[in-house]
C-alpha positions as CSV (number, residue, x, y, z in Angstrom):
1,M,5.4,-1.6,23.9
2,T,3.5,-2.9,20.9
3,S,0.3,-1.5,19.6
4,F,-1.6,-4.5,21.0
5,W,-0.6,-3.8,24.5
6,R,-1.2,-0.1,24.1
7,D,-4.7,-0.8,22.9
8,A,-5.4,-3.2,25.8
9,R,-4.1,-0.6,28.3
10,A,-6.1,2.2,26.8
11,F,-9.2,0.1,26.8
12,A,-8.9,-1.1,30.3
13,E,-8.2,2.4,31.6
14,E,-11.4,3.8,29.9
15,A,-13.6,0.9,30.9
16,S,-12.5,0.9,34.5
17,A,-12.8,4.7,34.7
18,R,-16.5,4.5,33.6
19,A,-17.2,1.7,36.0
20,G,-15.3,3.5,38.8
21,K,-17.4,6.6,38.4
22,R,-20.5,4.5,38.8
23,L,-19.2,2.7,41.9
24,L,-18.0,5.9,43.6
25,A,-21.6,7.2,43.3
26,E,-22.8,4.3,45.5
27,F,-19.7,4.0,47.8
28,G,-20.9,3.5,51.3
29,R,-24.6,3.6,50.4
30,S,-25.2,0.2,48.8
31,V,-27.0,-2.5,51.0
32,P,-25.2,-5.8,50.5
33,S,-26.8,-9.2,50.2
34,V,-25.1,-12.6,50.8
35,K,-24.4,-14.9,47.8
36,A,-24.5,-18.6,47.8
37,D,-20.8,-18.8,48.4
38,G,-21.1,-16.7,51.6
39,T,-19.5,-13.5,50.0
40,L,-21.3,-10.1,49.7
41,V,-22.6,-8.5,46.6
42,T,-24.4,-5.2,46.0
43,D,-26.4,-3.8,43.1
44,A,-23.3,-1.7,42.4
45,D,-21.3,-4.8,41.8
46,R,-23.8,-6.1,39.2
47,A,-24.2,-2.7,37.5
48,A,-20.3,-2.3,37.2
49,N,-20.1,-5.9,36.0
50,E,-22.5,-5.2,33.2
51,M,-20.8,-2.1,32.2
52,L,-17.4,-3.8,32.0
53,L,-18.8,-6.9,30.2
54,D,-20.5,-4.7,27.7
55,S,-17.2,-2.7,27.1
56,V,-15.4,-5.9,26.4
57,R,-18.0,-7.2,24.0
58,K,-18.0,-4.0,22.0
59,R,-14.3,-3.6,21.8
60,F,-13.2,-7.1,21.5
61,P,-16.1,-9.1,20.0
62,D,-13.8,-12.1,19.3
63,H,-12.7,-12.4,23.0
64,A,-14.5,-14.4,25.6
65,A,-15.2,-13.2,29.1
66,L,-15.6,-14.8,32.5
67,T,-16.9,-12.6,35.4
68,E,-17.4,-12.9,39.1
69,E,-21.0,-11.8,38.9
70,G,-21.9,-13.6,35.6
71,N,-20.4,-16.4,33.6
72,T,-18.0,-18.3,35.9
73,T,-17.2,-21.2,33.4
74,A,-13.9,-21.0,31.7
75,P,-14.4,-20.7,27.9
76,D,-12.4,-22.7,25.4
77,A,-11.0,-19.5,23.7
78,E,-7.6,-18.1,22.8
79,W,-8.3,-14.8,24.4
80,C,-10.4,-14.3,27.5
81,W,-11.0,-11.3,29.9
82,I,-11.6,-12.1,33.5
83,I,-13.6,-9.4,35.3
84,D,-13.9,-8.6,38.9
85,P,-16.1,-5.5,39.1
86,L,-15.6,-4.9,42.7
87,D,-12.9,-6.5,44.8
88,G,-13.5,-5.6,48.5
89,T,-17.3,-5.4,48.6
90,T,-17.4,-5.4,52.4
91,N,-15.1,-2.4,52.5
92,F,-17.2,-0.8,49.8
93,A,-20.5,-1.4,51.6
94,R,-19.1,-0.2,54.9
95,G,-17.5,3.0,53.6
96,V,-13.9,1.9,53.9
97,P,-11.9,3.4,50.9
98,V,-9.9,0.3,49.9
99,W,-11.6,-1.6,47.0
100,A,-10.8,-2.2,43.4
101,I,-11.9,-3.0,39.9
102,S,-9.9,-5.7,38.3
103,L,-9.5,-6.8,34.7
104,G,-7.2,-9.6,33.5
105,L,-6.6,-10.6,29.8
106,L,-5.6,-14.2,29.4
107,H,-4.0,-15.9,26.4
108,R,-4.7,-19.6,26.3
109,G,-5.7,-19.6,29.9
110,V,-2.7,-17.7,31.2
111,P,-2.8,-14.0,32.3
112,V,-0.7,-11.8,30.0
113,F,-2.1,-8.3,30.9
114,G,-3.7,-6.9,34.1
115,H,-5.3,-3.7,35.1
116,V,-6.6,-2.7,38.5
117,R,-8.1,0.6,39.4
118,V,-8.6,1.6,43.0
119,P,-11.1,4.6,42.6
120,P,-11.2,6.0,46.2
121,L,-7.4,6.2,46.3
122,G,-7.0,7.5,42.8
123,E,-4.7,4.5,41.8
124,S,-4.5,2.8,38.4
125,F,-2.2,-0.2,38.1
126,D,-1.4,-2.1,34.9
127,G,1.1,-4.8,33.9
128,V,2.2,-6.5,30.7
129,F,3.8,-10.0,31.0
130,P,3.8,-11.1,27.4
131,E,5.4,-14.6,27.8
132,E,4.1,-16.8,24.9
133,S,1.3,-14.6,23.8
134,G,2.8,-14.0,20.4
135,E,2.3,-10.3,20.7
136,G,5.8,-9.3,21.5
137,G,6.8,-6.5,23.9
138,R,8.5,-6.6,27.3
139,A,7.4,-7.0,30.8
140,E,6.4,-3.7,32.4
141,A,4.3,-2.7,35.4
142,R,2.9,0.8,36.1
143,L,1.1,2.8,38.7
144,N,-0.5,5.9,37.5
145,G,1.7,5.8,34.4
146,R,4.9,5.4,36.3
147,R,7.0,2.2,36.2
148,I,7.0,0.2,39.4
149,E,9.2,-2.5,40.7
150,T,9.2,-4.8,43.7
151,S,11.4,-4.1,46.8
152,R,15.0,-5.2,47.0
153,A,14.9,-4.8,50.8
154,E,15.5,-7.5,53.3
155,P,12.7,-8.5,55.8
156,D,12.7,-6.6,59.1
157,R,10.3,-5.1,61.6
158,H,9.9,-2.0,59.5
159,R,8.8,-3.8,56.3
160,F,5.3,-5.0,55.6
161,F,3.7,-8.3,54.7
162,T,-0.1,-8.5,54.0
163,I,-2.6,-11.1,55.0
164,C,-6.3,-11.7,54.7
165,S,-8.9,-12.4,57.5
166,R,-8.5,-16.2,56.9
167,S,-4.7,-16.2,57.4
168,T,-4.5,-14.6,60.8
169,A,-2.7,-17.7,62.3
170,L,0.4,-15.9,61.1
171,L,0.0,-13.6,64.0
172,L,0.3,-16.4,66.5
173,R,4.0,-17.0,65.9
174,P,7.1,-14.8,65.3
175,F,7.2,-13.2,61.9
176,P,10.0,-11.1,60.3
177,C,7.8,-8.2,59.1
178,K,5.0,-6.0,60.2
179,I,1.7,-7.5,59.1
180,R,-1.2,-5.5,57.5
181,M,-4.7,-6.6,56.4
182,L,-6.6,-4.2,54.2
183,G,-9.7,-6.1,53.0
184,S,-9.0,-6.2,49.3
185,A,-7.1,-9.1,47.8
186,A,-6.1,-7.1,44.7
187,H,-4.7,-4.2,46.8
188,N,-2.9,-6.6,49.2
189,Y,-1.1,-8.2,46.3
190,L,-0.5,-4.8,44.6
191,L,1.4,-3.5,47.6
192,T,4.0,-6.2,46.8
193,A,4.1,-5.1,43.1
194,S,4.6,-1.5,44.0
195,G,7.4,-2.1,46.5
196,A,5.5,-1.2,49.6
197,A,5.3,-4.7,50.9
198,L,7.7,-7.7,50.6
199,G,5.0,-10.2,50.2
200,G,1.3,-11.1,50.9
201,V,-0.8,-14.2,51.2
202,E,-4.5,-14.7,50.6
203,E,-6.2,-18.0,51.7
204,T,-9.3,-18.0,49.5
205,P,-8.8,-15.9,46.4
206,K,-11.0,-16.8,43.4
207,I,-9.7,-16.7,39.8
208,W,-11.1,-13.2,39.4
209,D,-9.1,-12.0,42.5
210,L,-5.9,-13.3,40.8
211,A,-6.2,-12.7,37.1
212,G,-5.7,-8.9,37.1
213,V,-2.9,-8.8,39.7
214,W,-0.9,-11.9,38.6
215,P,0.8,-10.3,35.5
216,I,1.3,-7.0,37.4
217,V,3.2,-8.7,40.2
218,K,5.2,-10.7,37.7
219,A,6.0,-7.8,35.5
220,A,7.2,-5.7,38.5
221,G,9.7,-8.5,39.4
222,G,7.7,-10.5,41.9
223,E,7.1,-14.2,42.2
224,W,4.1,-16.4,43.0
225,A,3.8,-19.6,45.0
226,H,0.5,-21.3,44.9
227,L,-0.3,-23.3,48.0
228,A,-2.7,-25.7,46.4
229,A,-3.7,-26.3,42.8
230,P,-2.3,-23.7,40.5
231,P,-4.9,-21.2,39.1
232,F,-3.4,-20.9,35.6
233,P,-3.8,-22.1,32.9
234,L,-7.6,-22.1,33.1
235,V,-9.2,-25.4,32.4
236,A,-11.8,-25.0,29.6
237,R,-15.4,-25.7,30.5
238,S,-14.5,-25.8,34.3
239,D,-16.7,-23.8,36.7
240,Y,-14.7,-21.5,38.9
241,A,-17.5,-20.1,41.0
242,R,-16.6,-22.0,44.2
243,R,-12.9,-22.8,43.5
244,S,-10.3,-20.9,45.7
245,F,-6.6,-20.7,45.0
246,P,-4.6,-19.9,48.1
247,S,-1.6,-18.0,46.9
248,L,1.6,-16.3,48.2
249,A,3.2,-13.3,46.3
250,V,6.7,-12.2,47.2
251,A,8.8,-9.4,45.9
252,R,11.5,-11.7,44.6
253,A,12.4,-15.4,44.4
254,D,14.9,-15.3,47.2
255,L,12.1,-14.4,49.7
256,L,10.2,-17.6,49.0
257,P,12.3,-19.7,51.4
258,V,11.7,-17.0,54.0
259,F,8.0,-16.7,53.8
260,L,6.8,-19.9,52.4
261,P,7.6,-22.1,55.4
262,L,5.9,-19.6,57.7
263,V,2.8,-19.5,55.6
264,R,2.7,-23.3,55.3
265,A,3.1,-23.7,59.0
266,A,0.3,-21.2,59.7
267,R,-2.0,-23.0,57.3
268,V,-1.8,-26.2,59.3
269,S,-2.0,-24.6,62.6
270,G,-4.2,-26.7,64.9
271,G,-4.0,-29.6,62.4
272,D,-6.3,-28.2,59.8
273,P,-5.8,-25.8,56.9
274,I,-7.2,-22.3,57.5
275,L,-10.3,-22.0,55.4
């Protein structure tokens, strides 16, 4: 691993640890309000957002930033951090210990490094997927410092597949795996990266839900299938506040023909896509 990626990893670990400490102090106590897009937000979200944004500005003054609770317009920049200060706000507000802090570093609009911290579970994920970043190095994904890989198992009734609350039509027809729904898009996808699940689908993830986990899943050996417009590369000067990118992650490419038809069939159940 090159010094560039080591520096990015060390920065993300430190910044998310500080924000996580702040969030844990408010866990289960914050009173949420409803944003214009119908999702919840708390004062803790906003405070963590400012902490993370300030950290990026100080450590990488030449990098741009896009955040769920701040600037949602994609900059025209070579390097950009995408910040989700609190993924799983409903869980956080109700005292359910599955929520995360997500950071993604994009090069020319494509994620090349991701970091996700799950403070209540003591989990810290990161992944480097260098591609054409020009910074060298090899793909690598880790959980708490240990390398992780996606599962090589075949689908059966003892394997997991994760969904969100808007993709429950999958429950109405036979499915080759047990289904789990945890309330955090990042954590759902990371179960595929860590080998705990064979795949997962989210119907309405925003760009900040995907930026941190996208390179981790890829570096662990997983594959993505985007069910509508692809989220990456970002389009400069586009506002991503209300744009969703339904996406399927699978443990490996040969599982796409297994899960993708089932997901597509569920999306048009009743004649209309699940929204």
